[in-house]
C-alpha positions in Angstrom: 11.4 -18.9 -14.0 14.7 -20.6 -13.6 15.1 -24.3 -14.4 17.7 -25.4 -11.9 17.0 -29.1 -12.0 18.5 -32.2 -13.7 16.8 -35.4 -14.8 18.7 -38.5 -13.7 18.5 -42.1 -14.8 18.6 -43.8 -11.5 21.0 -46.7 -11.1 20.9 -47.1 -7.3 18.7 -45.8 -4.5 19.3 -46.2 -0.8 16.5 -47.5 1.4 16.8 -45.8 4.8 14.8 -45.1 7.9 13.3 -41.9 6.4 11.9 -43.7 3.4 10.3 -46.3 5.7 8.9 -43.7 8.1 7.4 -41.7 5.2 5.8 -44.8 3.7 4.3 -45.7 7.1 3.0 -42.1 7.6 5.3 -41.7 10.7 7.6 -39.0 9.4 7.1 -35.3 10.3 6.9 -34.4 6.6 4.0 -36.1 4.8 4.2 -35.9 1.0 1.1 -35.5 -1.0 -0.2 -38.8 -2.2 0.4 -40.6 -4.5 4.2 -40.3 -4.3 7.2 -42.5 -5.1 9.6 -43.0 -2.2 13.4 -42.7 -2.5 15.5 -40.2 -0.7 19.1 -41.0 -1.7 19.9 -41.7 -5.4 22.8 -42.3 -7.7 22.7 -42.3 -11.5 23.6 -40.4 -14.7 22.3 -37.0 -15.8 20.1 -37.3 -18.9 18.7 -33.7 -19.1 19.6 -30.4 -17.6 17.5 -27.3 -17.0 18.3 -24.0 -18.7 19.7 -22.5 -15.5 21.9 -25.5 -14.5 25.6 -24.5 -14.3 27.1 -27.4 -12.2 26.2 -30.4 -14.3 26.2 -31.7 -17.9 24.4 -34.5 -19.6 26.3 -37.7 -19.0 27.6 -36.7 -15.5 27.4 -39.4 -12.9 25.8 -38.0 -9.7 24.6 -38.8 -6.3 22.0 -36.8 -4.5 19.4 -36.3 -1.8 15.9 -35.8 -3.1 14.3 -34.8 0.2 11.7 -32.5 -1.4 10.6 -34.6 -4.3 11.6 -38.2 -3.3 11.0 -40.4 -6.4 14.4 -42.2 -6.2 12.7 -45.6 -6.5 11.6 -44.7 -10.0 13.7 -45.3 -13.2 14.2 -41.5 -13.5 14.0 -38.7 -11.0 14.5 -34.9 -11.0 17.1 -33.4 -8.6 18.0 -29.8 -7.8 21.4 -28.7 -8.9 22.2 -27.3 -5.5 25.4 -28.7 -4.1 
């Protein structure tokens, strides 16, 4: 199993129409409840998976977390895919 994800301390998170639609149950993708909304995030990498090659601890990043959401939390996990 490859760990291609990074943990990010979230400093900012966008609130957009997808977040609103998901929260209202009106979006085509319905995450399993309970879930934390938040699609677009910005913050600092605090931890990297063993297979991560594009990022290091301390990097400032922005990302889309369309599979896991969770951008409204203090920390979230993002895929390293760029």
